[in-house]
C-alpha positions in Angstrom: 20.0 -29.7 8.6 17.3 -27.1 7.6 15.9 -26.5 4.1 18.9 -23.9 3.3 21.6 -26.2 4.6 20.1 -29.3 2.2 20.6 -27.4 -0.5 23.2 -26.4 -0.6 25.0 -29.7 0.7 22.8 -31.5 -2.4 24.5 -28.5 -4.7 27.8 -29.0 -3.6 27.4 -32.7 -3.7 26.5 -31.9 -7.1 29.3 -29.6 -8.3 26.7 -27.0 -8.9 26.2 -23.0 -7.8 23.4 -21.9 -6.2 20.6 -19.1 -7.9 19.3 -17.0 -5.1 16.4 -14.8 -6.4 15.3 -11.4 -4.3 12.0 -10.3 -4.8 9.4 -8.1 -2.5 6.7 -9.6 -0.4 3.7 -8.3 -1.6 5.0 -6.7 -4.5 2.5 -6.0 -6.2 0.2 -8.3 -3.8 0.6 -11.5 -1.7 -1.3 -13.2 -4.2 1.0 -12.3 -7.0 4.3 -12.8 -4.9 2.9 -16.4 -4.6 2.7 -17.1 -8.4 6.5 -14.9 -8.6 7.8 -17.5 -6.1 6.6 -20.6 -8.0 7.6 -19.2 -11.4 11.0 -18.3 -10.1 11.7 -22.1 -8.3 10.4 -23.4 -11.8 13.3 -21.5 -13.7 15.6 -23.6 -11.5 15.8 -21.2 -8.4 17.6 -22.7 -5.4 16.9 -20.3 -3.0 14.3 -17.1 -2.4 15.1 -14.2 -0.6 11.8 -12.4 0.6 11.8 -9.0 1.4 9.7 -7.7 4.4 8.5 -4.2 3.4 9.7 -1.6 5.6 9.1 2.1 5.0 12.9 3.3 5.2 14.9 0.7 3.6 18.4 2.4 3.6 20.1 -0.3 2.0 18.1 -0.2 -1.2 18.3 1.3 -4.5 15.1 2.9 -5.1 13.9 0.1 -7.2 13.8 -2.2 -4.2 12.9 0.9 -2.4 9.7 1.5 -4.5 8.9 -2.1 -4.5 8.8 -2.0 -0.4 6.5 1.3 -0.8 4.3 -0.7 -3.3 4.2 -3.6 -0.9 3.1 -1.6 1.9 0.6 0.3 -0.1 -0.8 -3.2 -0.7 -1.5 -3.8 2.6 1.7 -6.1 3.9 2.3 -6.2 7.4 5.0 -8.4 8.3 2.6 -10.4 10.5 0.6 -11.4 6.8 4.3 -11.7 5.2 4.7 -14.6 7.7 1.4 -16.1 7.1 1.9 -15.8 3.5 5.1 -17.9 3.8 3.1 -20.6 5.9 0.4 -21.2 3.0 2.9 -21.2 0.5 4.6 -24.2 2.5 1.3 -25.8 1.4 2.7 -25.7 -2.2 6.5 -25.4 -2.1 9.4 -26.4 0.2 12.3 -24.4 -2.1 14.5 -22.6 1.2 12.9 -19.2 1.8 15.2 -16.2 3.7 13.7 -13.0 4.7 15.7 -9.9 4.0 14.6 -7.4 6.3 15.6 -4.6 8.8 15.8 -4.6 12.8 12.9 -2.1 13.1 10.0 -4.6 12.0 11.8 -7.1 13.9 11.7 -5.2 17.0 8.5 -4.0 16.9 6.9 -7.1 15.8 9.1 -9.0 19.0 12.2 -10.1 18.7 12.1 -13.9 20.1 8.7 -13.4 18.6 9.4 -12.8 15.5 12.2 -15.8 15.1 9.8 -18.3 16.5 7.0 -17.2 14.5 9.0 -17.4 11.4 10.1 -20.7 12.3 6.6 -21.9 12.4 6.0 -20.3 9.4 8.4 -22.3 7.4 11.6 -19.7 7.2 14.8 -21.1 6.8 17.2 -18.3 7.2 17.1 -14.4 8.2 19.2 -11.4 7.1 18.5 -8.8 9.1 20.7 -6.0 7.6 21.0 -3.1 9.9 22.1 -5.4 12.8 25.6 -5.4 13.8 27.4 -8.8 14.5 28.8 -7.5 17.6 25.0 -6.4 18.9 23.8 -10.3 17.9 26.4 -11.2 19.9 26.6 -9.0 23.4 23.4 -7.7 23.5 20.8 -10.0 25.3 17.8 -8.6 24.0 19.0 -9.0 20.2 21.0 -12.0 20.3 19.7 -14.5 18.0 19.4 -17.6 19.3 20.8 -19.8 17.0 19.1 -23.4 18.1 18.7 -25.5 15.5 15.1 -25.3 15.3 14.9 -21.3 14.4 15.9 -20.2 11.0 19.7 -19.3 10.3 21.4 -16.3 10.9 22.8 -14.8 7.2 25.5 -12.4 7.8 26.4 -9.7 5.3 30.4 -8.6 4.5 31.2 -5.7 2.2 33.9 -4.5 0.3 34.7 -2.4 2.9 34.9 -4.9 5.7 38.0 -5.3 7.8 39.7 -8.2 8.0 39.2 -8.8 11.8 35.2 -8.1 11.5 35.3 -10.6 8.6 36.6 -13.2 10.8 34.0 -12.3 13.5 31.3 -12.2 11.0 32.3 -15.3 9.2 32.3 -17.4 12.6 28.7 -16.5 13.2 27.6 -17.4 10.0 24.8 -19.7 9.4 23.1 -20.7 6.0 25.4 -18.8 3.4 27.3 -15.6 3.5 26.2 -12.6 1.3 28.9 -10.9 0.1 27.8 -7.3 -1.1 29.9 -6.9 -4.3 29.8 -3.2 -4.1 29.7 -0.2 -1.8 26.2 1.4 -2.1 23.0 0.4 -2.0 21.1 -2.5 -4.1 20.5 -1.7 -7.7 21.5 -3.4 -11.4 24.8 -2.4 -12.6 26.1 -2.8 -16.2 29.4 -4.0 -15.1 31.1 -6.2 -12.1 32.9 -4.6 -9.2 36.4 -5.3 -9.4 38.1 -7.2 -6.3 35.2 -9.8 -6.2 37.5 -13.0 -6.2 39.9 -11.6 -3.9 37.3 -10.6 -1.4 35.6 -14.2 -1.6 38.8 -16.2 -1.2 39.5 -13.9 2.0 36.0 -14.8 3.5 36.5 -18.4 2.3 39.6 -18.3 4.5 37.5 -17.8 7.9 34.2 -19.1 6.9 32.6 -22.8 7.1 29.1 -21.3 5.5 28.9 -21.1 1.9 29.3 -17.4 0.2 27.0 -16.0 -2.2 27.8 -12.4 -4.1 24.8 -10.1 -4.7 24.4 -6.4 -5.5 24.2 -5.2 -8.6 24.2 -9.0 -11.2 21.8 -8.4 -14.1 22.9 -10.2 -16.9 23.7 -13.9 -17.6 27.2 -12.9 -18.3 27.6 -11.3 -14.9 26.2 -14.1 -13.3 28.3 -16.8 -15.0 31.4 -14.8 -13.9 30.4 -14.6 -10.1 29.4 -18.0 -9.9 32.8 -19.0 -10.9 34.4 -17.4 -8.0 31.3 -18.4 -5.2 28.7 -20.8 -4.1 26.1 -18.8 -4.9 24.8 -15.6 -6.8 22.0 -13.5 -5.9 20.3 -11.3 -8.2 17.7 -9.0 -7.1 16.8 -5.3 -8.1 16.8 -6.8 -12.0 13.9 -9.0 -11.4 12.3 -6.5 -8.9 12.1 -4.2 -11.8 10.6 -6.6 -14.3 7.8 -7.0 -11.5 7.6 -3.1 -11.4 6.8 -3.4 -15.3 5.0 -6.1 -15.3 3.6 -7.2 -12.3 -0.5 -6.6 -13.1 0.2 -8.5 -16.5 -1.2 -11.4 -17.3 1.9 -12.4 -18.8 4.1 -12.2 -15.5 5.1 -15.7 -15.2 6.2 -16.0 -19.0 8.1 -12.3 -18.6 9.9 -13.7 -15.3 10.6 -17.3 -17.2 12.1 -15.4 -20.4 14.1 -13.3 -17.7 15.4 -15.5 -15.4 15.7 -18.8 -16.9 19.2 -18.0 -19.1 20.5 -16.1 -15.4 19.9 -19.8 -13.9 20.9 -21.3 -16.7 24.5 -19.5 -16.7 25.1 -19.9 -13.5 24.9 -23.6 -13.6 26.9 -23.8 -16.3 29.9 -23.2 -14.2 
């Protein structure tokens, strides 16, 4: 088991759900990202999704787009992100999943990226725009799922047909990320409909845990989703807070005040 598998196994054994926090690496700087990750861990986050900044993040809403832009302007690169994680491993063993697109990975070198990510201490990789068919059929882009490489996290959307749900679920490692609504990332005032039915459908075909994200921004929403799934992902709402206070001396206090109630809501289920 890698750190990600172990964390979900420990949570399952204790009857708890996972709180997964997304932030963009390098927003507003990699030094600040270190403080952010450690603060999120202190708040009780179980897994960190770390976005690799990319100039064309087509699945992201404006909040995460601007975070990626700030990170790029700060000089953050794929190589620097991996070096950052390797250094961060001296301070924390929290599971880390890289959230990225195929273009930066292809440019870096597909096999080299996965090998370097493993060496840096990455536990999972979520490639948003790599179709599962390609991951299986195309030798150039097929993920090597041997034990020493990061887990291949998969996405399932509300519009995913049943046969593709089965295909994706059969390939998933670490956890399955169920995108709870159509469109791009971004905090929402209400939850999408049909989450329970979709999660049940995925669980019937999957061995990996199912986490739900896209639009969750309040403790009430987080608690509701935690009753349906194995994990809850909060991203844009945290990234927005970093946008507002990323350069402030009280960033850790602001993050703690916002994130801790979300974590407590998830753990209360």
